[in-house]
C-alpha positions as CSV (number, residue, x, y, z in Angstrom):
1,M,-1.3,-21.6,-10.5
2,L,2.4,-21.1,-11.5
3,L,5.2,-23.1,-10.0
4,R,8.8,-22.0,-10.7
5,I,11.9,-24.1,-10.2
6,E,14.9,-21.8,-10.3
7,C,17.8,-23.4,-12.2
8,D,20.7,-22.8,-14.5
9,I,19.1,-23.8,-17.9
10,A,19.4,-22.3,-21.3
11,P,16.1,-21.0,-22.7
12,D,16.4,-23.1,-25.8
13,E,17.3,-26.4,-24.0
14,S,15.7,-29.4,-25.8
15,D,17.4,-32.3,-24.0
16,S,14.5,-34.1,-22.2
17,A,16.9,-36.2,-20.1
18,K,18.7,-33.1,-18.8
19,I,15.3,-31.4,-18.0
20,A,14.1,-34.5,-16.2
21,E,17.2,-34.5,-14.1
22,I,16.6,-30.9,-13.0
23,V,13.0,-31.8,-12.0
24,Q,14.2,-34.9,-10.2
25,R,16.7,-32.8,-8.1
26,N,13.9,-30.6,-7.0
27,I,11.2,-33.3,-6.6
28,L,11.0,-32.9,-2.8
29,K,10.2,-29.2,-3.1
30,I,7.4,-29.6,-5.6
31,S,5.9,-33.0,-4.9
32,D,3.0,-31.7,-2.7
33,L,2.1,-29.1,-5.3
34,L,2.2,-31.7,-8.2
35,A,0.0,-34.1,-6.2
36,G,-2.5,-31.4,-5.5
37,D,-5.2,-31.4,-2.8
38,L,-6.0,-35.0,-2.1
39,R,-9.0,-34.0,0.1
40,W,-11.1,-34.3,-3.1
41,Y,-10.8,-38.1,-2.5
42,S,-11.1,-38.1,1.3
43,Q,-10.1,-36.0,4.3
44,D,-7.9,-38.9,5.3
45,A,-6.0,-39.1,2.0
46,R,-2.2,-38.4,2.3
47,L,0.6,-38.3,-0.2
48,V,3.1,-41.1,0.4
49,P,6.4,-39.3,1.0
50,G,9.0,-39.9,-1.6
51,S,6.6,-41.7,-4.0
52,L,6.6,-39.1,-6.8
53,K,8.4,-40.5,-9.8
54,I,9.0,-39.0,-13.3
55,V,7.8,-41.2,-16.1
56,S,8.7,-39.0,-19.0
57,V,9.4,-35.5,-20.2
58,K,8.3,-34.8,-23.8
59,K,8.8,-31.7,-25.9
60,H,5.6,-30.4,-27.5
61,G,6.6,-26.9,-28.7
62,P,9.3,-24.3,-28.6
63,N,10.5,-24.2,-25.0
64,S,7.3,-26.1,-24.0
65,F,7.3,-29.6,-22.5
66,N,5.0,-32.1,-20.8
67,L,5.9,-33.9,-17.6
68,L,4.2,-37.3,-17.0
69,Y,4.6,-38.5,-13.4
70,D,3.3,-41.1,-10.9
71,F,2.7,-40.8,-7.2
72,D,1.2,-42.9,-4.4
73,W,-1.4,-41.7,-1.9
74,N,-2.7,-43.5,1.1
75,L,-6.2,-43.6,2.6
76,F,-6.2,-44.7,6.2
77,S,-9.3,-44.7,8.3
78,P,-9.5,-47.3,11.1
79,C,-13.1,-46.5,11.9
80,L,-14.1,-47.4,8.3
81,D,-11.6,-50.3,8.1
82,L,-9.7,-48.6,5.3
83,N,-6.0,-48.8,4.5
84,E,-5.5,-48.4,0.8
85,T,-2.6,-47.1,-1.3
86,V,-3.4,-45.8,-4.8
87,T,-0.9,-45.1,-7.6
88,Q,-2.0,-42.2,-9.6
89,S,-0.6,-40.9,-13.0
90,E,-0.8,-37.2,-13.8
91,Q,0.7,-34.8,-16.3
92,V,1.5,-31.1,-16.3
93,N,2.7,-28.7,-19.0
94,F,5.7,-26.5,-18.3
95,R,8.0,-24.1,-20.2
96,I,11.6,-23.0,-20.0
97,T,12.1,-19.4,-19.2
98,P,15.5,-17.7,-18.5
99,G,16.8,-19.3,-15.3
100,A,13.7,-21.3,-14.5
101,L,11.2,-24.0,-15.3
102,E,7.6,-22.7,-15.0
103,F,4.9,-25.3,-14.4
104,D,1.2,-24.6,-15.2
105,L,-0.5,-26.3,-12.3
106,I,-4.3,-26.5,-11.9
107,D,-5.4,-25.1,-8.6
108,N,-7.5,-27.9,-7.1
109,Q,-7.9,-26.7,-3.6
110,L,-11.3,-27.4,-2.0
111,P,-13.3,-24.3,-1.7
112,S,-14.0,-23.0,1.8
113,P,-17.5,-22.4,3.0
114,A,-16.9,-18.7,2.6
115,D,-16.1,-19.3,-1.1
116,E,-19.3,-21.1,-1.6
117,L,-21.5,-18.3,-0.2
């Protein structure tokens, strides 16, 4: 799945701090997609709002970067006496294209019963 952040960035930009700043400014728009579908853990798992933090941005090729990030998710189920918060670290590759950052996200949506048939 492709995620685009429209921005004013040069295609040959190599300043990781500048790129991290652009991602940070757009973090609220993309945090749900970066966290993915937490239902793999539990139907009651939820992303903690505002918890996604950029750890690092590293260049690993021409116009190609890797974003390492952390986020918290909460599992609350009073019937099972659960109230846990987990910090998870993930990474995603992205590239700079004219006027945008394009993230290569793994689509981790749970399949529907129709998909399984």
